[in-house]
N, C-alpha and C positions, 0 to 999 in steps of 0.2 A: 245398491247399486250407486242411486243417484249422490248417497254421501260420499262413497269412495271420488267418484267424478269429480266433485266439489271440491276433496281435499287433496288431489292428484292434483287439481289447475291451482290451488292454493301454490302447492308446493315448488312447480314451475313458475311460479311468478314471482318466486324469492330467488328462482334463479337468477345472480348478476345476469347481463345482459354479455359478459365476455365468457359466461359458459358458456350462451347460447349459440354465438356468433364465433365459426371458425376464423376469421381473416380478423376478429378484435382477439381470440386466445392468442395468436402466431403475433400478433404483436406486441401483446402483453409479456406472452416469454420473451421477445427481443428486447426487451426493453426492461426485462429483467436480468436478460444476462450482459446487456449492457451496466447495467447501475452496477452488476455484480465485475465484471471488467474493469470500470470504473474504480470500483473500491480496492482491486484489486492493484492497480496502476497509482493510487493515491500511496497506496501503503509501500509497495515496491520504493517510488519517488524517496520516500519518509525515511525509510533507509536507506537509500543510498545520498540523502544528504545529510543522516548523521553521520555514517563512512567517511564522507568528507570532510564534512566537519572537523571530526577526531584527527584526520591526515593533516586539516590545517593547523590546529591545534597544535598536535606535537611539533610538526615544522616550526612555527614558532617558538615554543618553548626552544627546542633545539638550535633555534637561529640567537635566542637571549644567551641560553649556556655558552655555544660559542662565540659569541663575542665578550662572554664571561672571563673565556680562558679552559672552559672543562676540557675534560679528556676526551678525544669520541671514543672510546668504548664504556664511560660513564655517563652520557649524554644518548649510548644507544640502548644501555638499559634504562633508562628512564625514560622513554620514548619511545621503544620498539623500533627506533629506522636504523639503519643498514650504515656503516659506516659511512657508505659509496653516497647514499643519501645524502648524512651530514656535509660531507666535502661538498657537494651542490647545490646546497644553502649559504 
C-alpha cells in the first residue's frame, strides 16, 4: 500500500502544471486556438497574394501584347483575361 501511494505521488508529480490547473489549461487551449487561427490566416493571405500576383502578371503580359498590336482574342487565350478586361488595360 505504501508503495502504491509513492507511485501515485510520483505520477502526479509528472503531470504538468497545465493539466492540474484548470485556468492554465484554459489559457493553453486559447493559445492553441490562436496559433491555429493565425496559421490559417497566414495560409489564406498567402493564397490571396498568389492570386493577386497572377492577376497582375496576366495584366502586365496583356498590356505588353496589346502594345505590340496583338489581337484581343489571342491575348485573351494567352492570359485568360476577357476582352473587356483587355480593353481597360
